[in-house]
C-alpha positions in Angstrom: -28.3 -81.1 35.7 -31.3 -78.8 35.9 -32.3 -78.3 32.3 -34.2 -75.0 32.8 -31.3 -73.2 34.4 -28.9 -74.5 31.8 -31.2 -73.4 28.9 -31.6 -70.0 30.5 -27.8 -69.4 30.8 -27.0 -70.8 27.4 -29.6 -68.6 25.7 -28.1 -65.5 27.4 -24.6 -66.5 26.2 -25.8 -66.9 22.6 -28.0 -63.9 22.5 -25.1 -61.4 21.8 -24.4 -63.3 18.6 -27.9 -64.3 17.4 -28.5 -61.6 14.9 -25.6 -63.0 12.9 -26.2 -66.6 13.7 -29.8 -66.6 12.6 -29.1 -65.3 9.1 -29.3 -68.1 6.5 -29.7 -68.4 2.8 -32.7 -66.2 2.2 -34.2 -65.4 -1.2 -32.0 -63.2 -3.3 -34.6 -60.7 -4.4 -34.4 -57.6 -2.2 -35.3 -54.0 -2.3 -32.9 -51.1 -1.7 -34.2 -50.3 1.7 -33.8 -53.9 2.8 -30.2 -53.9 1.6 -29.5 -50.7 3.5 -31.1 -52.1 6.7 -28.9 -55.2 6.4 -25.8 -53.1 6.2 -26.9 -51.0 9.2 -27.5 -54.2 11.2 -24.1 -55.6 10.1 -22.3 -52.4 11.1 -23.6 -53.0 14.7 -22.3 -56.6 14.8 -19.0 -56.4 12.8 -16.9 -54.6 15.5 -17.7 -57.5 17.9 -16.5 -60.2 15.4 -13.4 -58.2 14.5 -12.4 -57.6 18.1 -9.7 -59.3 20.0 -12.2 -59.9 22.8 -15.7 -58.7 23.8 -16.9 -58.6 27.4 -20.3 -57.5 28.7 -22.6 -57.6 31.7 -25.8 -59.4 30.9 -29.4 -59.0 32.1 -31.9 -61.6 30.9 -35.6 -61.4 31.4 -37.8 -64.3 30.4 -41.6 -64.1 30.4 -43.7 -66.6 32.4 -46.0 -68.4 30.0 -48.6 -68.7 32.8 -48.8 -65.0 33.3 -46.7 -64.6 36.5 -43.7 -62.3 37.1 -40.9 -62.8 34.6 -37.7 -64.7 35.5 -34.7 -62.4 35.8 -31.1 -63.4 35.6 -27.8 -61.5 35.5 -24.4 -62.7 34.4 -21.2 -61.9 32.5 -20.2 -62.7 28.9 -16.8 -63.2 27.3 -16.3 -63.7 23.6 -13.0 -64.2 21.8 -13.7 -64.4 18.0 -12.2 -67.6 16.5 -11.5 -69.1 20.0 -14.5 -69.3 22.3 -17.6 -68.1 24.1 -18.2 -68.1 27.9 -21.2 -67.0 29.9 -21.4 -67.1 33.7 -24.7 -66.4 35.5 -24.9 -65.1 39.1 -27.1 -65.8 42.0 -29.1 -68.9 42.9 -28.6 -71.7 40.4 -25.5 -70.0 38.9 -23.7 -71.8 36.1 -20.6 -71.2 34.0 -20.9 -72.2 30.3 -18.0 -72.4 27.9 -17.5 -73.4 24.2 -13.7 -73.5 23.6 -12.4 -74.3 20.2 -8.8 -74.7 21.3 -9.8 -77.2 24.0 -12.1 -78.8 21.6 -14.8 -78.9 24.3 -18.2 -77.6 25.4 -18.5 -77.2 29.2 -21.2 -76.5 31.7 -20.2 -76.0 35.4 -23.1 -76.3 37.7 -22.1 -74.6 41.0 -24.9 -76.0 43.1 -24.1 -79.6 42.0 -20.3 -79.0 42.2 -19.9 -80.8 38.8 -18.5 -79.9 35.4 -20.4 -81.4 32.4 -18.3 -81.8 29.3 -19.0 -82.6 25.6 -16.8 -82.5 22.5 -16.6 -79.2 20.6 -18.5 -80.9 17.8 -21.5 -81.3 20.1 -21.9 -77.5 20.6 -24.6 -75.8 18.5 -23.5 -75.9 14.8 -23.9 -72.2 14.3 -21.8 -71.4 17.3 -19.1 -73.6 15.9 -19.4 -71.9 12.5 -19.1 -68.5 14.1 -15.9 -69.4 16.0 -14.4 -71.0 12.9 -15.3 -68.3 10.4 -16.8 -65.1 11.9 -16.6 -63.0 8.7 -18.6 -65.6 6.7 -21.2 -65.6 9.4 -21.8 -61.8 9.4 -21.9 -61.6 5.6 -25.0 -63.8 5.4 -28.2 -62.1 4.3 -30.2 -60.8 7.3 -33.3 -59.4 5.5 -33.4 -56.9 8.4 -36.4 -54.5 8.8 -36.2 -51.3 10.8 -38.6 -51.5 13.7 -39.1 -49.3 16.8 -40.0 -51.0 20.1 -40.5 -49.7 23.6 -37.9 -50.9 26.0 -37.9 -49.8 29.7 -40.5 -47.2 28.9 -38.6 -45.6 26.0 -38.8 -46.1 22.2 -35.7 -47.8 20.8 -35.0 -48.0 17.1 -33.7 -51.5 16.0 -34.0 -54.2 13.4 -36.2 -57.3 13.1 -34.1 -60.1 11.6 -36.0 -62.1 8.9 -33.2 -64.3 7.6 -34.0 -68.0 7.0 -33.6 -69.8 10.2 -35.3 -67.0 12.1 -39.0 -66.2 12.2 -39.9 -68.0 8.9 -38.7 -71.5 9.9 -38.7 -71.5 13.7 -41.7 -69.3 14.7 -39.4 -67.0 16.7 -39.2 -63.3 16.2 -35.7 -61.8 16.6 -35.1 -58.0 17.2 -31.8 -56.3 17.9 -31.0 -52.6 18.8 -27.9 -50.7 19.5 -26.8 -48.6 22.4 -27.2 -44.9 21.4 -23.7 -44.0 22.5 -21.5 -46.9 21.5 -23.6 -48.1 18.5 -22.9 -51.7 19.6 -25.7 -54.2 20.3 -27.5 -53.4 23.6 -30.9 -55.1 23.5 -31.9 -58.4 21.8 -35.4 -59.6 22.0 -36.8 -63.1 21.1 -40.5 -63.9 21.0 -42.6 -67.0 20.2 -46.2 -67.9 20.8 -45.1 -69.4 24.2 -42.7 -66.9 25.7 -40.5 -63.9 25.2 -36.9 -63.2 26.2 -35.2 -59.8 26.4 -31.4 -59.6 26.8 -29.6 -56.4 27.7 -25.9 -56.1 27.3 -24.4 -53.4 29.5 -21.0 -52.0 30.1 -19.7 -53.7 26.9 -15.9 -53.6 26.5 -14.2 -54.3 23.1 -10.5 -55.2 23.6 -7.9 -55.2 20.8 -5.9 -58.0 22.5 -7.7 -61.2 23.7 -7.2 -62.4 27.2 -7.5 -66.2 26.9 -7.6 -66.6 30.7 -11.2 -65.2 30.5 -12.2 -68.5 28.9 -11.5 -70.4 32.1 -14.3 -72.0 34.1 -14.8 -70.8 37.7 -14.9 -74.4 39.0 -12.3 -75.2 41.7 -9.5 -77.4 40.8 -10.4 -81.0 41.1 -14.1 -80.5 40.4 -15.5 -83.9 39.1 -16.5 -84.1 35.4 -19.4 -86.0 33.8 -20.5 -86.3 30.2 -22.7 -83.5 28.9 -25.8 -84.2 26.7 -26.4 -80.8 25.0 -30.0 -81.7 24.5 -30.5 -81.1 28.2 -30.0 -77.4 27.5 -32.9 -77.3 25.0 -35.7 -78.9 27.1 
């Protein structure tokens, strides 16, 4: 399996949830403005974790560490709180990635290879598993959010830089999230390290009261062969 394509798709699928996932046990001493910023950031995330299902189109733009044009990818995201997360990229090198708690499995369907790679649910990233098992506990962690304005597509966007343990302090990655002005739901999520940056845009987001479990079905044709998945391939 091509590791770079897998990593790109998996990052996009996780990006919708990162502001909550990256919050860890941060120091307890906080000022009132920090507490307020945390609640504002949580208010953006909570409707997604309380929904029956969330669906969104995704555009991902990753910088080239060598100074070339950024890589651009589009796809579709489905998230059923408590059940599973699926991301399907489009175009050349398309992949379909699914973590399904009910099936107790973690799948990657590589369309070019015509193969499904499968691992046990327990091999999926620990914070994704935690999110699916207990969404409310995840969002209630301390974010230590800081209000920050960034220019996105030529326009200033007010958002929040997440400083919880597990974010910038321990991984060297800066995480920033901003809402859509109309829906107040997450629209842009930016990650940056010394080596590269990643901007994810979530467009046409739909929040459903009733989940549609069929959305957590891989697009692979019936009879597609399976092979074991080593999740470390997605992180290379």
